[in-house]
Structures are given as structure tokens and as C-alpha cells.
C-alpha positions as CSV (number, residue, x, y, z in Angstrom):
1,M,143.1,63.1,105.0
2,T,142.1,66.4,105.4
3,V,138.1,66.8,104.7
4,A,137.3,69.8,103.3
5,R,135.6,72.6,105.0
6,P,132.0,73.3,103.6
7,S,131.9,76.3,101.6
8,A,129.3,79.0,103.0
9,A,127.1,78.5,100.2
10,G,127.0,75.0,100.6
11,L,126.2,75.4,104.2
12,A,123.0,78.2,103.2
13,D,121.7,75.4,100.9
14,R,121.9,73.0,103.6
15,L,120.5,75.3,106.4
16,W,117.6,76.4,103.5
17,Q,116.6,72.7,103.9
18,A,116.5,72.2,107.4
19,V,114.5,76.0,108.2
20,V,112.0,74.8,105.0
21,Q,111.2,71.9,106.8
22,G,110.5,73.3,110.2
23,D,113.8,71.3,111.8
24,E,115.1,73.8,114.1
25,R,117.4,70.7,115.9
26,S,119.1,69.9,112.1
27,A,119.3,73.8,111.7
28,A,121.2,74.2,114.9
29,G,123.3,71.3,114.9
30,L,124.4,72.2,111.3
31,L,126.1,75.6,112.2
32,H,127.3,74.5,115.9
33,D,129.2,72.1,114.0
34,A,130.3,74.7,111.1
35,L,131.3,76.5,113.9
36,A,133.5,73.3,116.0
37,D,135.2,72.9,112.3
38,G,136.6,76.5,112.3
39,T,134.3,78.7,110.2
40,D,134.0,81.8,112.4
41,E,130.7,83.0,113.8
42,E,130.4,86.3,111.3
43,T,130.6,84.4,108.3
44,L,128.1,82.1,109.9
45,L,125.6,85.1,110.2
46,L,126.6,87.0,107.5
47,E,127.0,84.4,104.6
48,V,124.8,81.4,105.8
49,I,122.2,82.8,107.6
50,A,121.6,86.1,106.3
51,P,121.3,84.9,102.6
52,V,118.9,82.1,103.9
53,Q,116.6,84.4,105.4
54,E,116.6,86.6,102.0
55,K,115.5,83.3,100.6
56,V,112.4,83.1,102.9
57,G,111.3,86.4,101.7
58,V,111.9,85.6,98.0
59,E,110.3,82.4,98.4
60,W,106.9,83.8,100.0
61,A,107.0,86.6,97.0
62,A,107.2,84.1,94.8
63,D,104.0,82.0,96.5
64,R,106.3,79.2,97.0
65,I,106.4,78.8,100.6
66,T,103.1,79.7,102.7
67,V,102.5,82.3,105.3
68,A,103.1,79.5,107.9
69,Q,106.3,78.5,106.4
70,E,108.0,81.8,106.1
71,H,107.2,82.3,110.2
72,A,108.3,79.2,111.2
73,A,111.7,79.6,108.9
74,T,111.8,83.2,110.1
75,A,111.7,82.0,114.0
76,I,114.1,79.2,113.6
77,N,116.6,81.4,112.1
78,E,115.9,83.8,114.9
79,R,116.5,80.9,117.6
80,V,119.6,79.5,116.1
81,V,121.3,83.3,116.1
82,A,120.7,83.1,119.9
83,S,122.3,79.7,120.3
84,L,125.3,80.5,118.5
85,A,125.3,83.8,120.8
86,H,124.7,82.0,123.8
87,R,128.0,79.6,123.0
88,R,130.2,82.5,122.4
89,P,132.2,83.0,125.8
90,G,131.6,86.1,127.8
91,R,133.9,89.3,127.8
92,P,135.8,89.3,131.2
93,T,134.2,91.8,134.3
94,G,136.1,94.6,133.7
95,A,137.6,93.8,130.3
96,P,137.8,97.2,127.8
97,G,135.5,97.2,125.0
98,R,134.9,99.5,122.1
99,G,132.3,101.3,123.3
100,R,128.3,101.1,123.7
101,V,125.6,101.3,121.0
102,T,121.9,101.0,121.1
103,V,120.5,99.3,118.4
104,S,116.8,99.7,117.5
105,C,114.0,99.4,114.8
106,V,111.9,102.3,113.7
107,D,108.4,102.5,115.8
108,G,106.1,100.3,113.6
109,E,108.9,97.9,112.2
110,W,108.3,94.6,113.0
111,H,111.2,93.4,110.9
112,A,114.0,92.9,113.9
113,F,116.1,90.2,112.2
114,P,118.2,92.0,110.2
115,A,118.8,94.6,113.3
116,R,119.6,91.4,115.2
117,L,122.2,90.3,113.0
118,V,123.8,93.7,113.1
119,A,123.9,93.6,116.7
120,E,125.5,90.4,117.1
121,V,128.2,91.3,114.3
122,L,128.8,94.4,116.6
123,T,129.3,92.4,120.0
124,L,131.9,90.2,117.7
125,H,133.9,93.1,117.3
126,G,133.8,94.3,120.9
127,W,130.8,96.9,121.0
128,R,128.7,96.8,124.1
129,V,125.0,96.4,121.8
130,D,121.6,97.0,123.8
131,F,119.4,95.6,121.3
132,L,116.2,97.2,121.8
133,G,114.3,95.0,119.3
134,A,111.4,95.6,116.9
135,Q,108.8,98.9,116.5
136,T,110.3,101.0,119.6
137,P,108.6,104.2,120.3
138,T,110.6,107.1,119.7
139,P,109.7,108.3,123.5
140,H,111.2,105.3,125.4
141,L,114.2,105.0,122.8
142,V,115.4,108.4,124.0
143,A,114.8,107.1,127.6
144,H,117.0,104.5,127.4
145,L,119.8,106.8,125.9
146,H,119.3,109.0,128.4
147,H,119.9,106.4,130.9
148,T,122.6,104.5,129.6
149,G,124.5,107.3,127.2
150,P,125.6,105.1,124.4
151,D,128.3,106.7,121.6
152,A,125.6,105.6,118.4
153,V,121.9,104.5,117.5
154,L,121.7,101.9,115.4
155,L,118.7,102.6,113.4
156,S,117.1,100.1,111.7
157,G,113.9,100.1,109.2
158,S,112.5,98.0,106.5
159,I,109.5,98.8,105.3
160,P,109.5,102.6,103.4
161,T,106.5,103.4,105.1
162,H,107.7,103.9,108.6
163,L,110.2,106.7,107.1
164,P,107.9,109.9,108.6
165,T,108.5,107.9,111.8
166,A,112.2,107.3,111.2
167,H,113.1,111.2,110.6
168,A,111.4,112.0,114.0
169,A,113.5,109.3,115.8
170,I,116.9,110.2,113.7
171,T,115.8,114.3,114.5
172,A,114.8,113.2,118.5
173,C,118.5,111.3,119.2
174,Q,120.2,113.5,117.5
175,A,118.6,116.6,120.0
176,V,120.0,114.6,122.9
177,G,123.2,114.2,121.3
178,V,123.5,110.8,120.3
179,P,124.5,110.3,116.5
180,V,122.7,108.1,114.5
181,L,123.6,105.1,112.0
182,A,120.7,104.2,109.7
183,G,120.4,101.0,107.8
184,G,117.9,98.7,106.3
185,R,116.1,98.7,102.8
186,A,113.9,101.3,104.3
187,F,116.4,103.7,104.0
188,G,117.0,103.1,100.2
189,P,119.4,100.8,98.0
190,D,122.0,103.8,98.3
191,G,121.2,105.2,101.4
192,R,119.3,107.8,100.0
193,Y,116.6,108.7,102.5
194,A,118.8,108.3,105.3
195,R,120.6,111.1,104.0
196,T,116.9,113.3,103.1
197,L,116.2,112.2,106.7
198,R,119.9,114.2,108.0
199,A,120.9,110.8,109.5
200,D,124.6,111.1,110.4
201,R,125.9,108.0,108.4
202,W,124.5,104.8,106.6
203,A,125.4,101.6,106.5
204,A,124.2,98.7,103.6
205,D,125.0,96.4,106.2
206,A,126.6,94.6,109.3
207,R,130.2,95.0,107.8
208,G,129.5,98.3,106.4
209,A,127.8,99.3,110.4
210,V,131.1,98.1,111.9
211,S,133.3,100.4,109.4
212,A,131.2,103.1,110.3
213,L,131.6,103.0,114.2
214,D,135.4,102.4,113.4
215,A,135.4,105.5,111.5
216,G,133.6,107.4,114.3
217,L,130.1,109.0,114.0
218,G,131.0,112.3,115.8
219,R,128.4,113.7,118.5
220,P,125.5,115.9,117.2
221,D,124.9,119.5,118.8
222,A,122.4,118.5,120.9
223,S,121.6,122.2,121.8
224,A,120.5,123.0,117.9
225,T,116.8,122.2,117.0
226,R,115.2,121.8,113.8
227,Q,112.1,120.7,112.0
228,Q,110.6,118.5,109.3
229,L,110.5,121.6,107.3
230,D,114.3,122.6,107.8
231,D,114.9,118.9,106.5
232,L,112.3,118.7,103.6
233,P,111.1,122.1,102.6
234,H,108.8,120.5,100.1
235,L,106.7,119.6,102.9
236,A,105.2,123.1,103.2
237,D,102.9,122.7,100.4
238,Q,101.0,120.2,103.0
239,E,100.1,117.5,100.7
240,Y,102.0,115.0,102.7
241,T,99.9,115.8,105.6
242,M,96.6,115.9,103.5
243,V,96.8,112.5,102.2
244,A,98.1,110.8,105.3
245,Q,95.0,112.2,107.6
246,S,92.5,111.4,104.5
247,R,94.0,107.6,104.3
248,A,90.6,106.1,105.9
249,Q,88.3,108.3,103.2
250,L,90.6,107.5,100.3
251,V,91.0,104.1,101.0
252,K,86.9,104.0,101.5
253,Q,86.0,105.9,98.4
254,T,88.7,104.0,96.0
255,L,86.9,100.6,97.1
256,V,83.3,102.0,96.3
257,D,84.7,103.3,92.7
258,L,86.3,100.5,92.1
259,E,83.0,98.2,93.1
260,N,81.4,100.7,90.7
261,R,83.6,100.3,88.0
262,F,83.9,96.4,87.7
263,P,80.6,95.1,89.5
264,A,81.9,91.9,90.0
265,L,84.1,92.8,92.9
266,R,80.4,93.5,94.5
267,S,80.3,89.5,95.1
268,Y,83.6,89.7,97.1
269,S,83.4,87.8,100.3
270,D,84.2,89.7,103.6
271,F,88.0,88.2,103.3
272,Q,88.2,89.3,99.7
273,R,86.8,92.8,100.3
274,E,89.2,93.4,103.5
275,R,92.2,92.0,101.3
276,T,91.5,94.5,98.5
277,A,91.0,97.2,101.3
278,E,94.4,97.0,102.6
279,D,96.0,96.9,99.3
280,I,94.1,100.1,98.5
281,A,95.8,101.1,101.8
282,H,99.2,100.2,101.2
283,I,99.0,102.4,97.7
284,V,97.8,105.5,99.7
285,D,100.9,104.5,102.4
286,F,103.4,104.5,99.5
287,L,101.8,107.5,98.1
288,A,102.2,109.6,101.3
289,T,105.6,108.2,101.8
290,A,107.2,109.2,98.4
291,L,105.6,112.6,98.7
292,Y,107.2,113.3,102.3
293,V,110.6,112.5,101.2
294,D,109.8,113.5,97.5
295,D,110.8,110.6,95.3
296,A,109.0,109.1,92.9
297,E,110.9,106.2,92.9
298,L,110.0,104.7,96.2
299,F,106.3,105.1,95.3
300,T,106.9,103.1,91.4
301,S,109.0,100.4,93.0
302,F,106.4,99.7,95.2
303,L,103.7,99.2,92.7
304,T,106.0,96.7,90.5
305,W,107.0,94.7,93.3
306,T,103.1,94.4,94.1
307,A,102.4,93.7,90.4
308,D,105.1,90.8,90.8
309,I,103.8,89.6,93.7
310,L,99.8,89.4,92.2
311,G,101.4,87.9,89.4
312,A,102.9,85.1,91.4
313,R,99.4,84.5,92.9
314,H,97.8,84.5,89.4
315,V,95.8,87.8,90.4
316,P,95.2,90.4,88.0
317,A,97.0,93.4,88.4
318,H,94.9,95.9,86.1
319,S,93.3,96.6,89.2
320,L,96.4,98.3,90.8
321,V,96.1,101.0,87.7
322,A,92.5,101.5,88.4
323,S,93.2,102.4,91.8
324,L,95.7,105.1,90.8
325,D,93.4,106.2,88.4
326,L,90.6,106.7,91.0
327,L,93.0,107.8,93.6
328,S,94.1,110.6,91.0
329,G,90.4,111.6,90.8
330,Q,90.1,111.9,94.6
331,L,93.9,113.9,94.8
332,R,93.0,116.3,91.6
333,D,93.9,119.4,93.5
334,F,97.3,118.0,94.8
335,P,100.1,118.3,92.0
336,R,102.8,116.4,93.5
337,A,100.4,113.5,94.3
338,G,98.6,113.7,91.1
339,K,102.5,113.8,89.1
340,L,103.2,110.6,91.4
341,L,100.1,108.7,90.4
342,H,100.8,109.3,86.8
343,E,104.2,108.2,87.1
344,G,102.8,105.1,89.0
345,V,100.5,104.3,85.9
346,A,103.4,104.6,83.6
347,A,106.1,102.3,85.5
348,L,103.4,99.8,85.8
349,G,102.9,99.5,81.9
350,E,106.5,99.5,81.0
351,H,106.7,97.0,84.0
352,S,103.9,94.6,82.1
353,D,106.2,93.9,79.4
354,R,109.1,92.2,81.3
355,P,109.4,88.9,82.7
356,V,108.7,87.6,86.0
357,P,111.3,87.4,88.4
358,G,113.1,84.3,89.0
359,P,113.8,82.9,92.7
360,D,117.3,84.9,92.9
361,S,116.0,88.4,92.4
362,H,115.9,91.2,94.7
363,V,112.7,91.9,96.7
């Protein structure tokens, strides 16, 4: 009697149980057995491991697993991916390949796992891949391109606040004649920020990256130069620059003003004060980035996501609105920033009537 091969969803459920329990041996054994039973490696990477890693983030956001569990689960998934790669037969010396590409995260971006999956899938499709990992400084990335001469750079970002840095990296890579394929959640659900920042192409996932490379990206004109204002003329008002440069003062003053408005905050421990300051800093960072790309949804999406995180941790979200109000007072002379802050307050008001997302919600 033929035994049915387990489905990708079934394998993902079993892998989740192994990683959340910190059982690396069982996690690796499960996937190695599935590979031996005929499940192809790309399916394991994209339909088993990737959904489990996404669930790790969802469960952390919902406060159902701890930071330590999240880190441990991610580390196990990373090592399991490596173990699959090490079992893969290498391409014979001198065998033709599809070409050479560099896969790298934006400088400051620590979330390297999505880029790693893309690198592995491209390798499976015959590309020679230089995987540079997390937060590669742009000058070092460009030096690598000069040294290796790849056909393309695949630039990954998960956190939108790194978009200004991504813009500099995209421009620098194109200036040396290497096209850029952008990917990751930082570039927007439909790749809108990849287009805003003039990346050559955008891919929603690893299979999309394969298709984009198969179609060909072309070579940018390395002799052409452009500045931020060429791509983003709204930056001429200097609001992004002023907010970004004033970050420390904005955070400090908002914290002081919050304590004046809510005297109970004065009894916070040093740890609580640090966390509150971090929350305010995130608001300022996302505000600055929304100014950079001139997109209110980037800011309002962050605020509603943060409200859900606070709600899952039973922390009142009213301080978000208060912080926005206090920042509005400090930025009263900045019309674009003021409009974004007003839209943020409105988005939080609408969001407060919605149900809290369940475990299958997108984060």
C-alpha cells in the first residue's frame, strides 16, 4: 500500500511544533525525511519553512510566544535551511549557470531570513549567488559589485524606516551599472516604494524574483547620475531632513510633555521610561520615512499595527494619540508632517472600533 506524502501544510504544522519547542533535531529530521520522500526543496523552503517563520512573527506580535522563543525558533529555521543546502549536490566545476547575482539586506536591516530564502531558491534555479546577509553598508556592497560584476543585486528590506538608506543603495548600485531588484515588506505590499525609489524591478517573493531575473533586468546607464530630488521632488521642502535631524530632541520633549500630561508616568521605572522613549522614537522614525516617500499609509499602517501590539500586551494605546498630539505641537511649522500626524490620529480612531487580529492575520 502506498503511503500518502504529507502535505506542505501538514509539514508546516509539525515544523511549527518542533521550532516552538526548541527541538532543532526534530525540525531538521522532519524536513530531511520529507526531502527523501520526494518533496522538492523549493516547496520545503517556501511552503513549509517560510510560513512557519511568518507564524513566529505573528505569535510574537500577539504575545503568545516570548522574545526568547522567537529568537530560538528563528535560529532553528536558519540552521535547518543551511542543513538542506549542505545536502544539495554542488554544480560540477565548469558547468554553465544562469548568471551571478548578489543578495543583500539594506544597511541597518537585521531581518535576513527572507533574503536567505530567496538566495537558496535562486541557487536551486541555477544562479550563482553571493549572499551578503544582514545590514550590508552601501560602500561595501558597491565594492563587492566592482569585485564580482554580478548581473543584478537583489536588495531586501523588512522595516520601512530603512527606505532612505535603501534609496541610497539603489542609486549607488545603478551608478556602477548593476540593476536592482527590490523585495521585502519594507517596499510596500505592492512594491510601491520600490517604484518610488527607482529600483529596476520589484518582486513579491522568491518565485517572483526568479521570474524577474528570467525576464531580464537590463543594465542601467552607469554614466547617468541623479540626486534624491530627481526621484523625490517633495524633499525640497526639507521637512524630512529637519524631522530626521531633530529626532533626539523630538523624542526627549515628547517624553517630558507626556509626563506633564500624565503625571503617573513620572513613577515609571528606568526600564519603563526607556521603553516609552523607544516607542516615541519609532513614531518619529516612521513619520520621517513617510515624509521621505510622501505616503501617509506607511505611517498610519505602522500606528494601527502598534496599537494591536499594545492591545495584545494589555497596554492602553491612548498614549499613541497623546504622542501624536504632542508631536503636532512641536512640528506646527511643518505642513506635511502635521497632515501626517492628523491622519494618524484619525486612523487610530477608526481602528479602535475594529476587532483585534487573530493568529492568521498579516503582520
